[in-house]
N, CA, C and O atoms as CSV, one atom per row, in Angstrom:
chain,resi,resn,atom,element,x,y,z
A,1,UNK,N,N,-16.266,-23.830,-31.401
A,1,UNK,CA,C,-15.464,-24.487,-30.176
A,1,UNK,C,C,-16.303,-25.793,-29.888
A,1,UNK,O,O,-17.474,-25.751,-30.264
A,2,UNK,N,N,-15.925,-26.785,-29.360
A,2,UNK,CA,C,-17.057,-27.866,-28.947
A,2,UNK,C,C,-17.442,-27.829,-27.478
A,2,UNK,O,O,-16.776,-27.451,-26.514
A,3,UNK,N,N,-18.659,-28.306,-27.539
A,3,UNK,CA,C,-18.964,-28.073,-25.955
A,3,UNK,C,C,-18.345,-28.745,-25.140
A,3,UNK,O,O,-18.552,-28.361,-23.989
A,4,UNK,N,N,-17.519,-29.775,-25.243
A,4,UNK,CA,C,-16.651,-30.407,-24.215
A,4,UNK,C,C,-15.505,-29.163,-24.057
A,4,UNK,O,O,-15.331,-28.715,-22.924
A,5,UNK,N,N,-14.890,-28.723,-24.948
A,5,UNK,CA,C,-13.989,-27.736,-24.758
A,5,UNK,C,C,-14.245,-26.518,-23.993
A,5,UNK,O,O,-13.424,-25.934,-23.285
A,6,UNK,N,N,-15.721,-26.120,-24.247
A,6,UNK,CA,C,-16.129,-24.805,-23.809
A,6,UNK,C,C,-16.380,-25.465,-22.107
A,6,UNK,O,O,-16.053,-24.748,-21.160
A,7,UNK,N,N,-16.807,-26.466,-21.926
A,7,UNK,CA,C,-17.043,-27.203,-20.550
A,7,UNK,C,C,-15.868,-26.577,-19.779
A,7,UNK,O,O,-15.794,-25.670,-18.950
A,8,UNK,N,N,-14.781,-27.581,-20.492
A,8,UNK,CA,C,-13.003,-27.574,-19.765
A,8,UNK,C,C,-12.866,-26.229,-19.195
A,8,UNK,O,O,-12.611,-25.978,-18.017
A,9,UNK,N,N,-13.105,-25.193,-20.365
A,9,UNK,CA,C,-12.627,-23.744,-20.311
A,9,UNK,C,C,-13.206,-23.159,-19.188
A,9,UNK,O,O,-12.423,-22.657,-18.381
A,10,UNK,N,N,-14.721,-23.096,-18.889
A,10,UNK,CA,C,-15.316,-22.821,-18.107
A,10,UNK,C,C,-14.997,-23.202,-16.693
A,10,UNK,O,O,-14.844,-22.354,-15.814
A,11,UNK,N,N,-14.898,-24.533,-16.484
A,11,UNK,CA,C,-14.399,-25.147,-15.230
A,11,UNK,C,C,-13.358,-24.926,-14.774
A,11,UNK,O,O,-13.301,-24.814,-13.550
A,12,UNK,N,N,-12.014,-24.764,-15.650
A,12,UNK,CA,C,-10.790,-24.098,-15.236
A,12,UNK,C,C,-10.936,-22.616,-14.771
A,12,UNK,O,O,-10.518,-22.203,-13.689
A,13,UNK,N,N,-11.536,-21.909,-15.652
A,13,UNK,CA,C,-11.521,-20.465,-15.412
A,13,UNK,C,C,-12.054,-20.116,-13.770
A,13,UNK,O,O,-11.639,-19.545,-12.762
A,14,UNK,N,N,-13.078,-20.758,-14.180
A,14,UNK,CA,C,-14.334,-20.190,-12.691
A,14,UNK,C,C,-13.197,-20.861,-11.581
A,14,UNK,O,O,-13.042,-20.105,-10.623
A,15,UNK,N,N,-12.440,-22.009,-11.510
A,15,UNK,CA,C,-11.615,-22.508,-10.337
A,15,UNK,C,C,-10.368,-21.378,-10.370
A,15,UNK,O,O,-10.070,-20.741,-9.360
A,16,UNK,N,N,-9.706,-21.216,-11.603
A,16,UNK,CA,C,-8.965,-20.230,-11.497
A,16,UNK,C,C,-9.283,-19.047,-10.727
A,16,UNK,O,O,-8.733,-18.682,-9.688
A,17,UNK,N,N,-10.408,-18.383,-11.468
A,17,UNK,CA,C,-10.848,-17.131,-10.678
A,17,UNK,C,C,-10.841,-17.500,-9.077
A,17,UNK,O,O,-10.058,-16.910,-8.333
A,18,UNK,N,N,-11.545,-18.280,-8.686
A,18,UNK,CA,C,-11.683,-18.615,-7.350
A,18,UNK,C,C,-10.519,-18.725,-6.589
A,18,UNK,O,O,-10.382,-18.292,-5.444
A,19,UNK,N,N,-9.586,-19.383,-7.330
A,19,UNK,CA,C,-8.217,-19.402,-6.475
A,19,UNK,C,C,-7.595,-18.122,-6.349
A,19,UNK,O,O,-7.120,-17.761,-5.273
A,20,UNK,N,N,-7.564,-17.360,-7.449
A,20,UNK,CA,C,-6.841,-16.174,-7.454
A,20,UNK,C,C,-7.404,-15.061,-6.688
A,20,UNK,O,O,-6.685,-14.113,-6.371
A,21,UNK,N,N,-8.664,-15.113,-6.363
A,21,UNK,CA,C,-9.609,-14.141,-5.685
A,21,UNK,C,C,-9.274,-14.432,-3.942
A,21,UNK,O,O,-9.209,-13.644,-2.999
A,22,UNK,N,N,-9.129,-15.685,-4.009
A,22,UNK,CA,C,-9.170,-16.043,-2.585
A,22,UNK,C,C,-7.971,-15.932,-1.721
A,22,UNK,O,O,-7.918,-15.671,-0.519
A,23,UNK,N,N,-6.917,-16.207,-2.653
A,23,UNK,CA,C,-5.407,-15.665,-2.312
A,23,UNK,C,C,-5.178,-14.287,-2.214
A,23,UNK,O,O,-4.417,-13.749,-1.410
A,24,UNK,N,N,-5.844,-13.753,-3.037
A,24,UNK,CA,C,-5.551,-12.177,-3.147
A,24,UNK,C,C,-6.344,-11.443,-1.876
A,24,UNK,O,O,-5.815,-10.431,-1.417
A,25,UNK,N,N,-7.353,-11.822,-1.402
A,25,UNK,CA,C,-8.004,-11.551,-0.445
A,25,UNK,C,C,-6.934,-11.778,0.696
A,25,UNK,O,O,-6.356,-10.812,1.194
A,26,UNK,N,N,-6.713,-12.924,1.051
A,26,UNK,CA,C,-5.730,-13.102,2.242
A,26,UNK,C,C,-4.395,-12.446,2.142
A,26,UNK,O,O,-3.736,-12.225,3.157
A,27,UNK,N,N,-3.898,-12.070,0.728
A,27,UNK,CA,C,-2.689,-11.006,0.790
A,27,UNK,C,C,-3.073,-9.827,1.007
A,27,UNK,O,O,-2.268,-9.073,1.555
A,28,UNK,N,N,-4.196,-9.402,0.701
A,28,UNK,CA,C,-4.474,-7.885,0.788
A,28,UNK,C,C,-4.776,-7.740,2.408
A,28,UNK,O,O,-4.586,-6.673,2.992
A,29,UNK,N,N,-5.248,-8.885,3.045
A,29,UNK,CA,C,-5.664,-8.654,4.357
A,29,UNK,C,C,-4.092,-8.821,5.302
A,29,UNK,O,O,-4.052,-8.427,6.468
A,30,UNK,N,N,-3.216,-9.267,4.818
A,30,UNK,CA,C,-2.069,-9.578,5.326
A,30,UNK,C,C,-2.238,-10.017,6.891
A,30,UNK,O,O,-1.964,-9.315,7.864
A,31,UNK,N,N,-2.721,-11.262,6.896
A,31,UNK,CA,C,-2.788,-12.055,7.918
A,31,UNK,C,C,-1.481,-12.638,8.309
A,31,UNK,O,O,-0.691,-12.968,7.424
A,32,UNK,N,N,-1.185,-12.795,9.588
A,32,UNK,CA,C,-0.060,-13.092,10.495
A,32,UNK,C,C,0.699,-14.450,9.647
A,32,UNK,O,O,1.891,-14.595,9.375
A,33,UNK,N,N,-0.111,-15.082,9.441
A,33,UNK,CA,C,0.581,-16.546,8.696
A,33,UNK,C,C,1.051,-16.216,7.537
A,33,UNK,O,O,2.169,-16.578,7.173
A,34,UNK,N,N,0.201,-15.435,6.757
A,34,UNK,CA,C,0.648,-15.030,5.338
A,34,UNK,C,C,1.769,-14.043,5.485
A,34,UNK,O,O,2.537,-14.044,4.523
A,35,UNK,N,N,2.034,-13.260,6.383
A,35,UNK,CA,C,3.180,-12.287,6.421
A,35,UNK,C,C,4.600,-13.472,6.787
A,35,UNK,O,O,5.665,-13.547,6.175
A,36,UNK,N,N,4.184,-14.210,7.860
A,36,UNK,CA,C,5.173,-15.124,7.937
A,36,UNK,C,C,5.679,-16.094,6.685
A,36,UNK,O,O,6.864,-16.232,6.381
A,37,UNK,N,N,4.938,-16.524,6.240
A,37,UNK,CA,C,4.889,-17.440,4.855
A,37,UNK,C,C,5.731,-16.769,4.056
A,37,UNK,O,O,6.697,-17.393,3.617
A,38,UNK,N,N,5.512,-15.035,3.607
A,38,UNK,CA,C,6.025,-14.514,2.702
A,38,UNK,C,C,7.489,-13.952,3.138
A,38,UNK,O,O,8.369,-13.574,2.364
A,39,UNK,N,N,7.548,-13.986,4.634
A,39,UNK,CA,C,9.010,-13.692,4.574
A,39,UNK,C,C,10.073,-14.812,5.022
A,39,UNK,O,O,11.264,-14.589,5.241
A,40,UNK,N,N,9.342,-16.227,5.131
A,40,UNK,CA,C,9.880,-17.329,5.133
A,40,UNK,C,C,10.721,-17.478,3.450
A,40,UNK,O,O,11.858,-17.887,3.216
A,41,UNK,N,N,9.779,-17.032,2.591
A,41,UNK,CA,C,10.239,-17.353,1.114
A,41,UNK,C,C,11.456,-16.032,1.053
A,41,UNK,O,O,12.344,-16.166,0.211
A,42,UNK,N,N,11.469,-15.262,1.602
A,42,UNK,CA,C,12.783,-14.260,1.857
A,42,UNK,C,C,12.154,-12.923,1.057
A,42,UNK,O,O,13.029,-12.157,0.654
A,43,UNK,N,N,10.771,-12.525,0.765
A,43,UNK,CA,C,10.289,-11.406,0.239
A,43,UNK,C,C,9.892,-10.462,1.451
A,43,UNK,O,O,9.776,-10.959,2.571
A,44,UNK,N,N,9.733,-9.438,1.294
A,44,UNK,CA,C,9.083,-7.992,2.000
A,44,UNK,C,C,7.850,-8.323,2.273
A,44,UNK,O,O,7.371,-9.014,1.373
A,45,UNK,N,N,7.119,-8.112,3.165
A,45,UNK,CA,C,5.628,-8.175,3.570
A,45,UNK,C,C,4.537,-7.267,2.403
A,45,UNK,O,O,3.424,-7.562,1.968
A,46,UNK,N,N,5.511,-5.959,2.133
A,46,UNK,CA,C,4.596,-5.301,1.337
A,46,UNK,C,C,4.407,-5.901,-0.163
A,46,UNK,O,O,3.666,-5.249,-0.899
A,47,UNK,N,N,4.976,-7.021,-0.663
A,47,UNK,CA,C,4.846,-7.390,-2.040
A,47,UNK,C,C,3.637,-8.132,-2.000
A,47,UNK,O,O,3.191,-8.688,-3.003
A,48,UNK,N,N,2.822,-8.186,-0.357
A,48,UNK,CA,C,1.507,-9.023,-0.572
A,48,UNK,C,C,0.539,-8.150,-1.077
A,48,UNK,O,O,-0.354,-8.665,-1.750
A,49,UNK,N,N,0.518,-6.800,-0.879
A,49,UNK,CA,C,-0.629,-5.868,-1.427
A,49,UNK,C,C,-0.527,-5.862,-2.937
A,49,UNK,O,O,-1.510,-5.988,-3.667
A,50,UNK,N,N,0.657,-5.716,-3.343
A,50,UNK,CA,C,1.160,-5.756,-4.852
A,50,UNK,C,C,0.235,-6.900,-5.683
A,50,UNK,O,O,-0.585,-6.628,-6.560
A,51,UNK,N,N,0.525,-8.064,-5.253
A,51,UNK,CA,C,0.560,-9.273,-5.527
A,51,UNK,C,C,-1.200,-9.574,-5.492
A,51,UNK,O,O,-1.846,-10.014,-6.443
A,52,UNK,N,N,-1.699,-9.238,-4.255
A,52,UNK,CA,C,-3.241,-9.338,-4.508
A,52,UNK,C,C,-4.097,-8.461,-5.145
A,52,UNK,O,O,-5.223,-8.831,-5.478
A,53,UNK,N,N,-3.585,-7.028,-5.413
A,53,UNK,CA,C,-4.233,-6.258,-6.265
A,53,UNK,C,C,-4.139,-6.546,-7.956
A,53,UNK,O,O,-5.007,-6.413,-8.819
A,54,UNK,N,N,-2.785,-6.973,-8.054
A,54,UNK,CA,C,-2.840,-7.748,-9.579
A,54,UNK,C,C,-3.383,-9.211,-9.827
A,54,UNK,O,O,-3.449,-9.605,-10.992
A,55,UNK,N,N,-3.769,-10.029,-8.803
A,55,UNK,CA,C,-4.813,-11.132,-8.981
A,55,UNK,C,C,-5.986,-10.407,-9.078
A,55,UNK,O,O,-6.577,-10.363,-10.157
A,56,UNK,N,N,-6.404,-9.835,-8.110
A,56,UNK,CA,C,-7.875,-9.131,-8.719
A,56,UNK,C,C,-8.184,-8.320,-9.497
A,56,UNK,O,O,-9.344,-7.909,-9.534
A,57,UNK,N,N,-7.036,-7.773,-10.503
A,57,UNK,CA,C,-7.174,-7.119,-11.804
A,57,UNK,C,C,-7.221,-8.252,-12.523
A,57,UNK,O,O,-8.175,-8.295,-13.299
A,58,UNK,N,N,-6.506,-9.185,-12.522
A,58,UNK,CA,C,-6.195,-10.489,-13.671
A,58,UNK,C,C,-7.634,-11.090,-13.539
A,58,UNK,O,O,-8.247,-11.196,-14.601
A,59,UNK,N,N,-8.243,-11.483,-12.441
A,59,UNK,CA,C,-9.588,-11.889,-12.416
A,59,UNK,C,C,-10.713,-11.267,-13.390
A,59,UNK,O,O,-11.466,-11.622,-14.297
A,60,UNK,N,N,-10.357,-10.090,-12.626
A,60,UNK,CA,C,-11.595,-9.235,-13.657
A,60,UNK,C,C,-11.355,-9.178,-15.164
A,60,UNK,O,O,-12.254,-9.229,-16.003
A,61,UNK,N,N,-9.973,-9.062,-15.437
A,61,UNK,CA,C,-9.572,-9.135,-16.792
A,61,UNK,C,C,-9.851,-10.611,-17.565
A,61,UNK,O,O,-10.076,-10.543,-18.774
A,62,UNK,N,N,-9.847,-11.519,-17.129
A,62,UNK,CA,C,-10.052,-13.032,-17.681
A,62,UNK,C,C,-11.764,-13.278,-17.692
A,62,UNK,O,O,-12.323,-13.917,-18.583
A,63,UNK,N,N,-12.421,-12.698,-16.626
A,63,UNK,CA,C,-13.807,-12.819,-16.480
A,63,UNK,C,C,-14.552,-12.039,-17.559
A,63,UNK,O,O,-15.341,-12.566,-18.344
A,64,UNK,N,N,-14.214,-10.630,-17.535
A,64,UNK,CA,C,-14.661,-9.915,-18.639
A,64,UNK,C,C,-14.819,-10.193,-20.025
A,64,UNK,O,O,-13.927,-10.735,-20.677
A,65,UNK,N,N,-16.160,-9.770,-20.611
A,65,UNK,CA,C,-16.222,-10.160,-21.993
A,65,UNK,C,C,-15.145,-9.043,-22.894
A,65,UNK,O,O,-14.660,-8.033,-22.384
A,66,UNK,N,N,-14.937,-9.438,-24.168
A,66,UNK,CA,C,-13.911,-8.477,-24.847
A,66,UNK,C,C,-12.624,-8.595,-24.152
A,66,UNK,O,O,-12.315,-9.265,-23.166
A,67,UNK,N,N,-11.762,-7.584,-25.081
A,67,UNK,CA,C,-10.701,-7.060,-24.471
A,67,UNK,C,C,-9.699,-8.152,-24.857
A,67,UNK,O,O,-8.881,-8.273,-23.945
A,68,UNK,N,N,-9.486,-8.900,-25.761
A,68,UNK,CA,C,-8.482,-10.412,-25.549
A,68,UNK,C,C,-7.155,-9.996,-25.499
A,68,UNK,O,O,-6.355,-10.843,-25.102
A,69,UNK,N,N,-6.545,-8.444,-25.929
A,69,UNK,CA,C,-5.206,-8.301,-25.106
A,69,UNK,C,C,-4.969,-8.195,-24.001
A,69,UNK,O,O,-3.873,-8.423,-23.488
A,70,UNK,N,N,-6.147,-7.763,-23.342
A,70,UNK,CA,C,-5.988,-7.255,-21.537
A,70,UNK,C,C,-5.927,-9.103,-21.234
A,70,UNK,O,O,-5.093,-9.592,-20.472
A,71,UNK,N,N,-6.939,-9.917,-21.969
A,71,UNK,CA,C,-6.830,-11.234,-21.167
A,71,UNK,C,C,-5.280,-11.690,-21.386
A,71,UNK,O,O,-4.683,-12.077,-20.381
A,72,UNK,N,N,-4.652,-11.674,-22.515
A,72,UNK,CA,C,-3.555,-12.567,-22.717
A,72,UNK,C,C,-2.477,-11.832,-21.732
A,72,UNK,O,O,-1.518,-12.483,-21.318
A,73,UNK,N,N,-2.639,-10.576,-21.396
A,73,UNK,CA,C,-1.561,-10.170,-20.258
A,73,UNK,C,C,-1.889,-10.394,-19.129
A,73,UNK,O,O,-1.044,-10.522,-18.244
A,74,UNK,N,N,-3.150,-10.489,-18.909
A,74,UNK,CA,C,-3.774,-11.575,-17.631
A,74,UNK,C,C,-2.889,-12.664,-17.310
A,74,UNK,O,O,-2.109,-12.786,-16.365
A,75,UNK,N,N,-3.262,-13.749,-18.665
A,75,UNK,CA,C,-2.860,-14.639,-18.381
A,75,UNK,C,C,-1.598,-14.938,-18.306
A,75,UNK,O,O,-1.095,-15.813,-17.602
A,76,UNK,N,N,-0.999,-14.114,-19.133
A,76,UNK,CA,C,0.918,-13.790,-18.693
A,76,UNK,C,C,1.244,-13.769,-17.286
A,76,UNK,O,O,1.978,-14.593,-16.742
A,77,UNK,N,N,0.634,-12.732,-16.676
A,77,UNK,CA,C,0.921,-12.317,-15.392
A,77,UNK,C,C,0.782,-13.135,-14.665
A,77,UNK,O,O,1.741,-13.149,-13.893
A,78,UNK,N,N,-0.383,-14.381,-14.310
A,78,UNK,CA,C,-0.672,-15.209,-13.618
A,78,UNK,C,C,0.064,-16.348,-13.833
A,78,UNK,O,O,0.255,-17.070,-12.854
A,79,UNK,N,N,0.582,-16.714,-15.040
A,79,UNK,CA,C,1.639,-17.765,-15.509
A,79,UNK,C,C,3.171,-17.353,-14.675
A,79,UNK,O,O,3.695,-18.073,-13.824
A,80,UNK,N,N,3.650,-16.177,-15.104
A,80,UNK,CA,C,4.702,-15.582,-14.167
A,80,UNK,C,C,4.785,-15.438,-12.822
A,80,UNK,O,O,5.843,-15.588,-12.211
A,81,UNK,N,N,3.476,-15.085,-12.176
A,81,UNK,CA,C,3.126,-15.239,-10.864
A,81,UNK,C,C,3.347,-16.627,-10.208
A,81,UNK,O,O,4.186,-16.742,-9.315
A,82,UNK,N,N,2.670,-17.602,-10.601
A,82,UNK,CA,C,2.607,-18.842,-10.207
A,82,UNK,C,C,3.739,-19.696,-10.682
A,82,UNK,O,O,3.743,-20.779,-10.095
A,83,UNK,N,N,4.789,-19.544,-11.639
A,83,UNK,CA,C,5.882,-20.065,-11.696
A,83,UNK,C,C,7.054,-19.531,-10.559
A,83,UNK,O,O,7.874,-20.185,-9.913
A,84,UNK,N,N,6.805,-18.223,-10.593
A,84,UNK,CA,C,8.031,-17.447,-9.445
A,84,UNK,C,C,7.480,-18.224,-8.076
A,84,UNK,O,O,8.314,-18.614,-7.258
A,85,UNK,N,N,6.060,-18.442,-7.844
A,85,UNK,CA,C,5.598,-18.833,-6.553
A,85,UNK,C,C,6.317,-20.435,-6.522
A,85,UNK,O,O,6.798,-20.852,-5.468
A,86,UNK,N,N,6.329,-21.016,-7.400
A,86,UNK,CA,C,6.403,-22.574,-7.213
A,86,UNK,C,C,8.202,-22.683,-7.393
A,86,UNK,O,O,8.769,-23.713,-7.029
A,87,UNK,N,N,8.833,-21.744,-7.868
A,87,UNK,CA,C,10.256,-21.361,-7.916
A,87,UNK,C,C,10.554,-21.114,-6.637
A,87,UNK,O,O,11.469,-21.689,-6.048
A,88,UNK,N,N,9.708,-20.136,-6.056
A,88,UNK,CA,C,10.328,-19.788,-4.462
A,88,UNK,C,C,10.285,-20.993,-3.614
A,88,UNK,O,O,11.345,-21.443,-3.178
A,89,UNK,N,N,9.171,-21.551,-3.341
A,89,UNK,CA,C,8.808,-22.695,-2.838
A,89,UNK,C,C,9.700,-23.854,-2.686
A,89,UNK,O,O,10.037,-24.559,-1.736
A,90,UNK,N,N,10.005,-23.808,-4.110
A,90,UNK,CA,C,11.038,-25.224,-4.150
A,90,UNK,C,C,12.320,-24.611,-3.713
A,90,UNK,O,O,12.780,-25.236,-2.758
A,91,UNK,N,N,13.056,-23.607,-4.079
A,91,UNK,CA,C,14.184,-23.318,-3.698
A,91,UNK,C,C,14.056,-22.922,-2.091
A,91,UNK,O,O,15.056,-23.356,-1.518
A,92,UNK,N,N,13.476,-22.480,-1.492
A,92,UNK,CA,C,13.024,-22.632,-0.176
A,92,UNK,C,C,13.023,-23.979,0.713
A,92,UNK,O,O,13.236,-24.006,1.926
A,93,UNK,N,N,12.727,-25.164,-0.162
A,93,UNK,CA,C,12.639,-26.297,0.216
A,93,UNK,C,C,11.425,-26.813,0.832
A,93,UNK,O,O,11.406,-27.932,1.345
A,94,UNK,N,N,10.273,-25.939,0.801
A,94,UNK,CA,C,8.797,-26.366,1.323
A,94,UNK,C,C,8.331,-27.537,0.994
A,94,UNK,O,O,8.763,-27.989,-0.067
A,95,UNK,N,N,7.632,-28.126,1.539
A,95,UNK,CA,C,6.816,-29.659,1.574
A,95,UNK,C,C,5.930,-29.321,0.316
A,95,UNK,O,O,5.593,-28.239,-0.165
A,96,UNK,N,N,5.753,-30.210,0.067
A,96,UNK,CA,C,4.754,-30.433,-1.050
A,96,UNK,C,C,3.388,-29.672,-0.737
A,96,UNK,O,O,2.758,-29.213,-1.690
A,97,UNK,N,N,2.921,-29.525,0.526
A,97,UNK,CA,C,1.507,-29.435,0.878
A,97,UNK,C,C,1.663,-27.620,0.675
A,97,UNK,O,O,0.626,-26.961,0.590
A,98,UNK,N,N,2.823,-27.030,0.620
A,98,UNK,CA,C,3.094,-25.842,0.513
A,98,UNK,C,C,3.265,-25.505,-0.891
A,98,UNK,O,O,2.847,-24.379,-1.162
A,99,UNK,N,N,3.863,-26.297,-2.064
A,99,UNK,CA,C,3.970,-26.282,-3.306
A,99,UNK,C,C,2.641,-26.235,-3.807
A,99,UNK,O,O,2.247,-25.255,-4.439
A,100,UNK,N,N,1.924,-27.215,-3.575
A,100,UNK,CA,C,0.723,-27.735,-4.218
A,100,UNK,C,C,-0.187,-26.498,-4.895
A,100,UNK,O,O,-0.533,-26.359,-6.068
A,101,UNK,N,N,-0.428,-25.720,-3.822
A,101,UNK,CA,C,-1.409,-24.437,-4.329
A,101,UNK,C,C,-1.133,-23.459,-5.706
A,101,UNK,O,O,-1.919,-23.020,-6.545
A,102,UNK,N,N,0.176,-23.339,-5.566
A,102,UNK,CA,C,0.907,-22.556,-6.439
A,102,UNK,C,C,0.781,-23.361,-7.815
A,102,UNK,O,O,0.275,-22.914,-8.844
A,103,UNK,N,N,1.400,-24.774,-7.621
A,103,UNK,CA,C,1.082,-25.667,-8.731
A,103,UNK,C,C,0.035,-25.852,-9.551
A,103,UNK,O,O,0.081,-25.795,-10.780
A,104,UNK,N,N,-1.250,-26.150,-8.650
A,104,UNK,CA,C,-2.570,-26.065,-9.126
A,104,UNK,C,C,-3.021,-24.734,-10.032
A,104,UNK,O,O,-3.556,-24.720,-11.140
A,105,UNK,N,N,-2.659,-23.737,-9.263
A,105,UNK,CA,C,-3.196,-22.493,-9.883
A,105,UNK,C,C,-2.386,-22.281,-11.320
A,105,UNK,O,O,-2.846,-21.560,-12.205
A,106,UNK,N,N,-1.208,-22.947,-11.440
A,106,UNK,CA,C,-0.412,-22.927,-12.443
A,106,UNK,C,C,-0.929,-23.597,-13.374
A,106,UNK,O,O,-1.027,-23.007,-14.449
A,107,UNK,N,N,-1.360,-24.831,-13.309
A,107,UNK,CA,C,-1.999,-25.672,-14.194
A,107,UNK,C,C,-3.333,-25.148,-14.730
A,107,UNK,O,O,-3.457,-25.086,-15.953
A,108,UNK,N,N,-4.399,-24.743,-13.897
A,108,UNK,CA,C,-5.546,-24.106,-14.227
A,108,UNK,C,C,-5.251,-23.146,-15.198
A,108,UNK,O,O,-5.862,-23.085,-16.265
A,109,UNK,N,N,-3.952,-22.068,-14.740
A,109,UNK,CA,C,-4.111,-21.090,-15.803
A,109,UNK,C,C,-3.598,-21.392,-17.550
A,109,UNK,O,O,-3.987,-20.795,-18.554
A,110,UNK,N,N,-2.680,-22.443,-17.448
A,110,UNK,CA,C,-2.308,-22.798,-18.498
A,110,UNK,C,C,-3.722,-23.625,-19.182
A,110,UNK,O,O,-3.666,-23.684,-20.411
A,111,UNK,N,N,-4.640,-24.097,-18.721
A,111,UNK,CA,C,-5.725,-25.106,-19.264
A,111,UNK,C,C,-6.589,-24.033,-19.511
A,111,UNK,O,O,-6.997,-24.048,-20.672
A,112,UNK,N,N,-7.033,-23.062,-18.800
A,112,UNK,CA,C,-8.119,-21.911,-19.151
A,112,UNK,C,C,-7.570,-21.302,-20.009
A,112,UNK,O,O,-8.331,-20.931,-20.902
A,113,UNK,N,N,-6.173,-20.938,-20.160
A,113,UNK,CA,C,-5.633,-20.077,-21.234
A,113,UNK,C,C,-5.713,-21.141,-22.777
A,113,UNK,O,O,-6.390,-20.730,-23.719
A,114,UNK,N,N,-5.077,-22.287,-22.871
A,114,UNK,CA,C,-5.360,-22.970,-23.808
A,114,UNK,C,C,-6.698,-23.441,-24.391
A,114,UNK,O,O,-6.757,-23.771,-25.575
A,115,UNK,N,N,-7.846,-23.484,-23.539
A,115,UNK,CA,C,-9.229,-23.804,-23.961
A,115,UNK,C,C,-9.942,-22.484,-24.147
A,115,UNK,O,O,-11.162,-22.574,-24.010
A,116,UNK,N,N,-9.583,-21.560,-24.362
A,116,UNK,CA,C,-10.495,-20.365,-24.248
A,116,UNK,C,C,-10.860,-20.053,-25.869
A,116,UNK,O,O,-10.228,-20.195,-26.915
A,117,UNK,N,N,-12.175,-19.566,-25.541
A,117,UNK,CA,C,-12.728,-19.604,-26.866
A,117,UNK,C,C,-12.149,-18.347,-27.802
A,117,UNK,O,O,-11.453,-17.424,-27.378
A,118,UNK,N,N,-12.645,-18.552,-29.309
A,118,UNK,CA,C,-11.831,-17.504,-30.097
A,118,UNK,C,C,-12.038,-16.232,-29.549
A,118,UNK,O,O,-11.049,-15.543,-29.302
A,119,UNK,N,N,-13.311,-15.754,-29.287
A,119,UNK,CA,C,-13.713,-14.476,-28.946
A,119,UNK,C,C,-12.878,-13.627,-27.909
A,119,UNK,O,O,-12.883,-12.433,-27.610
A,120,UNK,N,N,-12.152,-14.737,-27.475
A,120,UNK,CA,C,-11.341,-14.366,-26.114
A,120,UNK,C,C,-10.043,-14.453,-26.705
A,120,UNK,O,O,-9.274,-14.349,-25.748
A,121,UNK,N,N,-9.475,-14.566,-27.587
A,121,UNK,CA,C,-8.274,-14.784,-28.228
A,121,UNK,C,C,-7.490,-13.637,-28.936
A,121,UNK,O,O,-8.174,-12.912,-29.659
A,122,UNK,N,N,-6.411,-13.414,-28.857
A,122,UNK,CA,C,-5.857,-12.402,-29.848
A,122,UNK,C,C,-5.649,-13.117,-31.000
A,122,UNK,O,O,-5.031,-14.178,-30.910
A,123,UNK,N,N,-6.096,-12.695,-32.194
A,123,UNK,CA,C,-5.995,-13.634,-33.637
A,123,UNK,C,C,-4.658,-12.612,-34.204
A,123,UNK,O,O,-4.464,-11.446,-33.861
A,124,UNK,N,N,-3.930,-13.328,-35.044
A,124,UNK,CA,C,-3.101,-12.670,-36.099
A,124,UNK,C,C,-3.684,-12.469,-36.909
A,124,UNK,O,O,-4.513,-13.333,-37.192
A,125,UNK,N,N,-3.615,-11.188,-37.801
A,125,UNK,CA,C,-4.000,-10.690,-38.790
A,125,UNK,C,C,-3.003,-10.874,-39.907
A,125,UNK,O,O,-1.816,-10.562,-39.808
A,126,UNK,N,N,-3.774,-11.595,-41.368
A,126,UNK,CA,C,-2.711,-11.572,-42.352
A,126,UNK,C,C,-2.246,-10.703,-43.021
A,126,UNK,O,O,-1.325,-10.950,-43.800
């Protein structure tokens, strides 16, 4: 892996981890603004605790060494979570300021996944 790719990977991964962790904390705390936001999208408030817990576990998985299969599942989970959030905002007719965080985390997920080092990938055996 080239030095450039390693730098891209770690920048994207650290920003992804920071974004997922910070949103997970807000979701786990269930602040009134977050509760109002999730109900505006049509979801029950209890979903915040589930999403927050999954995000924390996903961050641990992508940052921890080894366990490439678990990392693959974490990236898939982040991808599904962020595309779902993006679709929810678009369907609800939200403004770009509300759509952008989901879009940014989706892009960071894809970049981190694409540039991950070989020892963090599930390799096919011949």
